C-alpha positions as CSV (number, residue, x, y, z in Angstrom):
1,M,0.0,0.0,0.0
2,T,1.5,3.3,-1.1
3,K,1.2,6.4,1.1
4,Q,-0.9,9.2,-0.3
5,A,-1.3,12.8,0.8
6,L,-4.5,13.8,2.3
7,P,-7.1,15.1,-0.2
8,L,-7.0,18.9,-0.6
9,N,-10.3,19.4,1.3
10,Q,-8.8,17.6,4.3
11,Q,-5.6,19.7,4.4
12,L,-5.3,22.1,7.3
13,C,-3.1,24.4,5.3
14,F,-5.7,24.7,2.5
15,A,-8.5,25.4,5.1
16,L,-6.4,28.2,6.5
17,Y,-5.5,29.5,3.1
18,S,-9.1,29.4,1.9
19,A,-10.4,31.1,5.0
20,N,-7.7,33.8,4.6
21,N,-8.7,34.4,1.0
22,A,-12.4,34.7,2.0
23,M,-11.6,37.1,4.8
24,G,-9.5,39.2,2.4
25,R,-12.4,39.4,-0.1
26,L,-14.7,40.4,2.8
27,Y,-12.4,43.1,4.0
28,R,-11.5,44.5,0.6
29,P,-14.6,46.6,-0.2
30,L,-14.9,47.8,3.5
31,L,-11.4,49.0,3.5
32,A,-11.6,50.5,0.0
33,E,-14.2,52.9,1.4
34,L,-11.5,54.2,3.7
35,G,-8.8,54.1,1.0
36,L,-6.9,51.4,2.8
37,T,-5.3,48.1,1.9
38,Y,-5.5,45.2,4.4
39,P,-1.8,45.6,5.5
40,Q,-2.3,49.3,6.0
41,Y,-5.3,48.5,8.2
42,L,-3.3,46.1,10.3
43,V,-0.6,48.8,10.8
44,L,-3.3,51.3,11.9
45,L,-4.9,48.8,14.2
46,A,-1.5,48.3,15.9
47,L,-1.0,52.0,16.2
48,W,-4.5,52.7,17.4
49,E,-3.7,50.3,20.2
50,T,-0.3,51.8,21.0
51,D,0.9,54.8,19.1
52,N,4.6,55.9,18.7
53,R,6.1,52.5,18.2
54,S,9.5,51.8,16.8
55,V,9.6,50.0,13.5
56,S,10.9,46.9,15.2
57,A,8.2,46.9,17.9
58,L,5.6,47.4,15.2
59,G,7.1,44.5,13.2
60,D,7.0,42.3,16.3
61,A,3.3,43.1,16.8
62,L,2.5,42.4,13.2
63,T,5.0,39.5,12.8
64,L,6.6,41.3,9.9
65,K,10.3,41.9,9.3
66,S,11.4,45.5,8.8
67,N,12.3,45.0,5.2
68,T,8.6,44.1,4.5
69,L,7.2,46.8,6.8
70,T,9.4,49.8,5.7
71,P,8.1,50.1,2.2
72,L,4.5,49.9,3.5
73,L,5.2,52.6,6.1
74,K,6.7,54.8,3.5
75,R,3.6,54.5,1.4
76,M,1.4,55.2,4.5
77,E,3.6,58.3,5.2
78,G,3.0,59.5,1.6
79,A,-0.7,59.1,2.2
80,D,-0.4,61.2,5.4
81,L,-1.6,58.3,7.7
82,V,1.6,57.9,9.7
83,Q,4.8,59.9,10.4
84,R,8.2,58.3,10.5
85,L,10.7,60.0,12.8
86,R,14.4,59.0,13.2
87,N,15.7,58.9,16.7
88,P,18.4,61.7,17.0
89,Q,20.4,59.5,19.4
90,D,20.3,56.5,17.2
91,E,19.8,57.1,13.4
92,R,19.0,53.4,12.9
93,S,15.9,53.7,15.1
94,V,12.7,55.0,13.5
95,T,9.5,55.7,15.5
96,I,6.1,55.5,13.8
97,S,3.2,57.6,14.9
98,L,-0.2,58.4,13.7
99,T,-1.1,61.6,11.9
100,E,-4.4,63.4,12.5
101,K,-5.7,61.7,9.3
102,G,-4.5,58.3,10.6
103,R,-6.1,58.9,14.0
104,A,-9.4,60.1,12.4
105,L,-9.8,56.8,10.5
106,E,-10.2,54.8,13.8
107,E,-13.8,55.9,14.3
108,K,-14.7,55.2,10.7
109,A,-13.0,51.8,10.9
110,Y,-14.9,50.7,14.0
111,E,-17.8,49.4,11.9
112,I,-15.5,47.1,9.9
113,G,-15.0,44.8,12.9
114,L,-18.8,44.7,13.5
115,C,-19.4,43.8,9.8
116,I,-16.8,41.0,9.9
117,S,-18.2,39.6,13.2
118,R,-21.7,39.6,11.7
119,A,-20.5,37.9,8.5
120,T,-19.0,35.0,10.4
121,G,-22.4,34.1,11.9
122,R,-20.7,33.3,15.2
123,D,-21.2,34.8,18.6
124,D,-18.4,36.6,20.5
125,D,-17.5,33.5,22.6
126,E,-17.1,31.3,19.5
127,L,-15.0,33.9,17.7
128,N,-12.8,34.5,20.7
129,A,-12.2,30.7,21.1
130,L,-11.5,30.3,17.4
131,R,-9.1,33.3,17.4
132,N,-7.3,31.9,20.5
133,Q,-6.9,28.5,18.8
134,I,-5.5,30.1,15.6
135,Q,-3.1,32.4,17.6
136,A,-1.9,29.4,19.6
137,L,-1.4,27.4,16.3
138,A,0.6,30.4,14.8
139,V,2.9,30.6,17.9
140,R,3.5,26.8,17.8
141,L,4.2,26.9,14.0
142,R,6.6,29.9,14.4
143,S,8.5,28.0,17.0
144,E,9.1,25.1,14.5
145,V,10.9,27.2,11.9
């Protein structure tokens, strides 16, 4: 008997990939109304939570490396959503802070979370449990690489 891979519809990786694609399609029109991409929205969420973060702290929060994050932050600065300031004591250190325009989007973006929650058809307890499981899985998988 030869070993065979699990069928596509039984693969965890495909279920996560498919759910991620569906989530992206759900977010896209909601974020388009605010003129944001999904990665920009994630940066703003992190900064609305804690403003004035170093690029490395922001990268840690988003699990992104600075070489991925820096071009995104430069585009966001060009759109007047964030401000990048070099630390005068350490030129390598850059702090990211919200502009007034970036801050003002928080209230407008509040409805996005509600729309996403409604679209899932799950209650808050179910969504929290699912999120916690996915976060634990991500931590476990990152520890393997």
